[in-house]
C-alpha positions in Angstrom: 144.3 131.7 87.2 141.4 133.7 88.8 140.7 133.9 92.6 137.9 131.4 92.3 140.0 128.8 90.5 142.7 129.3 93.0 140.2 128.8 95.9 138.8 125.7 94.3 142.3 124.2 93.7 143.2 124.9 97.3 140.1 123.2 98.6 140.6 120.2 96.2 144.1 119.6 97.4 143.2 120.3 101.0 140.4 117.6 100.8 142.7 115.2 99.1 145.5 115.4 101.7 143.2 115.1 104.8 141.3 112.2 103.2 144.6 110.6 102.3 145.5 110.8 106.0 142.3 109.2 107.0 142.7 106.6 104.3 146.1 105.6 105.9 144.5 105.8 109.4 141.7 103.5 108.3 144.2 101.1 106.7 146.1 101.0 110.0 142.9 100.3 112.0 141.9 97.6 109.6 145.3 96.0 109.7 145.4 96.0 113.4 142.1 94.3 113.6 143.2 91.6 111.3 146.4 91.3 113.3 144.5 90.6 116.5 142.5 88.0 114.7 145.6 86.2 113.4 147.7 86.6 116.6 145.1 86.1 119.3 147.3 84.4 121.9 149.7 87.3 122.2 147.1 89.9 122.6 145.3 87.9 125.2 148.3 87.9 127.4 149.4 91.4 126.6 146.1 93.3 126.8 144.6 91.2 129.4 141.3 90.8 127.6 139.8 87.3 127.3 139.6 85.5 124.1 136.0 86.0 123.1 135.7 89.7 123.7 139.0 90.3 122.0 137.7 88.5 119.0 134.6 90.7 119.0 136.7 93.9 119.4 139.0 92.8 116.5 136.1 92.5 114.2 134.8 95.9 115.3 138.2 97.4 114.4 138.3 95.7 111.0 134.8 96.9 110.1 135.6 100.4 111.3 138.7 100.4 109.3 137.0 99.4 106.1 134.3 102.0 106.7 136.9 104.7 107.1 138.9 103.5 104.1 135.8 103.7 102.0 134.8 107.2 103.0 138.4 108.5 102.6 138.7 106.9 99.2 135.6 108.7 97.9 137.0 112.0 99.2 140.5 111.5 97.8 139.4 110.3 94.3 136.5 112.7 94.0 138.6 115.8 95.1 141.6 114.9 93.0 139.7 114.0 89.8 137.0 116.6 90.4 134.2 114.0 90.0 130.9 115.5 91.1 129.3 112.0 91.6 132.0 110.8 94.1 131.9 114.2 95.8 128.1 113.9 96.3 128.4 110.4 97.5 131.2 111.4 99.9 129.0 114.3 101.1 126.1 111.8 101.6 128.1 109.3 103.5 129.5 112.0 105.9 125.8 113.4 106.3 124.6 109.9 107.1 127.4 109.3 109.6 126.8 112.8 111.2 123.0 112.2 111.4 123.6 108.8 113.0 125.8 110.4 115.7 123.3 113.2 116.4 120.5 110.6 116.7 122.5 108.4 119.0 123.4 111.4 121.2 119.7 112.4 121.4 118.6 108.9 122.3 121.2 108.5 124.9 120.2 111.9 126.5 116.5 111.3 126.5 116.4 107.5 127.2 119.2 107.5 129.7 117.1 105.9 132.5 115.8 103.2 130.3 119.3 102.5 128.9 120.6 102.3 132.5 117.9 99.8 133.4 118.5 97.7 130.3 122.3 97.6 131.1 121.5 96.6 134.7 119.2 93.8 133.6 121.9 92.5 131.2 124.6 92.6 134.0 122.5 91.1 136.6 121.5 88.2 134.2 125.2 87.7 133.4 126.1 87.5 137.1 123.2 85.1 137.9 124.1 82.8 135.1 127.8 83.1 135.5 129.7 79.9 134.7 126.6 77.9 134.0 127.0 77.8 130.2 130.5 77.2 128.7 129.3 78.0 125.3 128.3 81.6 126.2 131.5 83.3 127.6 131.5 86.7 125.8 129.3 88.5 128.2 131.0 87.0 131.2 134.6 87.7 130.1 133.6 91.2 129.0 132.1 92.0 132.4 135.2 90.5 134.1 137.4 92.9 132.1 135.1 95.9 133.2 135.4 94.8 136.9 139.2 94.4 136.5 139.8 97.8 134.9 137.3 99.8 137.0 138.3 98.0 140.1 134.8 97.3 141.2 132.8 94.1 142.1 129.2 93.2 141.1 126.7 95.8 139.8 125.4 97.2 143.1 128.0 95.7 145.4 130.0 92.4 145.9 126.7 91.0 147.5 125.5 90.4 143.9 128.1 87.6 143.6 127.5 86.0 147.0 123.9 85.3 145.8 125.2 83.2 142.8 124.6 79.4 143.5 127.6 78.2 141.6 129.9 80.4 143.6 128.6 79.3 147.1 131.2 77.3 149.0 130.5 74.0 150.8 130.5 75.1 154.4 133.5 77.4 153.8 133.6 80.9 155.2 135.5 82.3 152.3 133.7 84.4 149.8 134.0 83.1 146.2 134.0 85.6 143.6 135.5 86.1 140.1 139.2 86.9 140.3 138.5 90.2 138.6 136.9 91.3 141.9 140.2 90.6 143.8 141.8 93.7 145.2 145.6 93.3 144.7 146.4 96.3 146.8 144.6 95.0 149.8 147.4 92.7 150.9 150.8 91.6 149.8 150.1 87.9 151.0 149.7 85.9 147.9 148.7 82.9 149.8 145.2 84.2 150.5 144.4 83.8 146.9 143.0 80.3 146.8 141.9 79.5 143.2 138.8 77.4 142.8 138.6 76.6 139.1 135.1 75.2 138.5 134.7 72.5 135.9 132.3 74.8 134.1 134.8 77.5 133.8 137.9 75.6 132.5 137.2 76.5 128.9 140.0 78.7 127.7 142.8 76.1 127.7 146.2 77.6 126.6 144.8 81.0 126.1 144.1 81.3 129.8 146.5 83.6 131.6 148.1 82.6 135.0 145.5 84.7 136.7 142.6 84.7 134.2 139.7 87.0 134.8 137.2 84.1 134.7 139.1 82.2 137.4 137.1 81.9 140.7 139.0 83.0 143.8 138.3 82.2 147.4 138.9 85.3 149.4 139.0 84.9 153.2 137.8 88.5 154.0 135.6 91.0 152.3 138.4 93.6 152.5 140.2 91.7 150.0 137.8 92.3 147.2 136.7 95.7 145.8 133.8 97.0 147.9 132.4 99.3 145.3 129.9 98.2 142.8 130.5 98.8 139.1 127.4 101.0 138.7 129.0 103.6 140.9 132.5 103.1 139.4 131.1 103.5 135.9 129.2 106.8 136.9 132.5 108.2 138.4 134.4 107.2 135.2 131.9 109.0 133.1 131.8 112.1 135.3 135.7 112.2 135.3 136.0 111.9 131.6 132.9 113.8 130.5 134.8 116.8 129.3 137.1 114.5 127.2 134.2 112.6 125.7 132.3 115.7 124.9 135.4 117.4 123.4 136.1 114.3 121.2 132.5 114.0 120.0 132.4 117.9 119.2 135.8 117.7 117.4 134.6 114.7 115.3 131.4 116.5 114.5 133.0 119.7 113.6 135.5 117.9 111.3 132.7 116.2 109.5 130.8 119.4 109.1 134.0 121.0 107.7 134.5 118.2 105.2 130.9 118.3 104.2 131.0 122.0 103.6 134.2 121.9 101.5 132.9 118.9 99.5 129.6 120.5 98.6 131.2 123.8 97.9 133.7 122.1 95.6 131.0 120.1 94.0 128.7 123.0 93.3 131.4 125.3 91.9 133.0 122.9 89.6 130.4 123.4 86.9 130.8 127.2 87.0 134.6 126.9 86.4 134.0 124.4 83.5 131.3 126.4 81.9 133.5 129.5 81.9 136.4 127.6 80.5 134.2 126.2 77.8 133.3 129.7 76.7 137.0 130.4 75.9 137.4 127.3 73.8 
């Protein structure tokens, strides 16, 4: 066996092993998404995410798993069986994915201000219409989850919630806000949490947790809710995790470039090996 044949054989099995790993990984992601869809109640109570956003994320996981399985399968079969058509398709799929990521990165960088304004408009609209339409809960529950995780309240400040008509009390001095705004570390007195479950918000039934994010809480003092708006909290989170995000994106991009290079090299050189072998027949 010549050096070229040994190199091609090494590349072939290298591609096969790594794509087999991603095939297994995609299968796990797909199964996890399906598991969430089947066993929603357990994940609602465990993860803390409300029913509608959890259903959306489970579908995203399932679709991502299928996409990963498809690409990995092309790489596995194409490399192992040395099929140029499958290797070419594998290269094309990776190239399309890489180009999409680059395009998204450029758009996010160049259109950052416009994206921030669009996000602000969506959040402000969600806050103003909070609890008015029981049929549209995905945006509300997703925003409640963001507030609960980032420990923030409103977009600019908690004042955003004080302007919502449905949350205004009848002569009470207590500030009514979603329970996702409630600062658990502000006090150890659990009696200050006076739940006011509005008729429009009693929509989750048995899927609701004991302290569900879409519950409305009457807080006697502003100090008992998060004082920072989620716009500032989101900026801080992005700043603190910027190195990790960039590192992950670069790692994924380099991995895709590596697989594309190996696949196109294997695809282009298979004919040379076959033609040389044919001369000795």
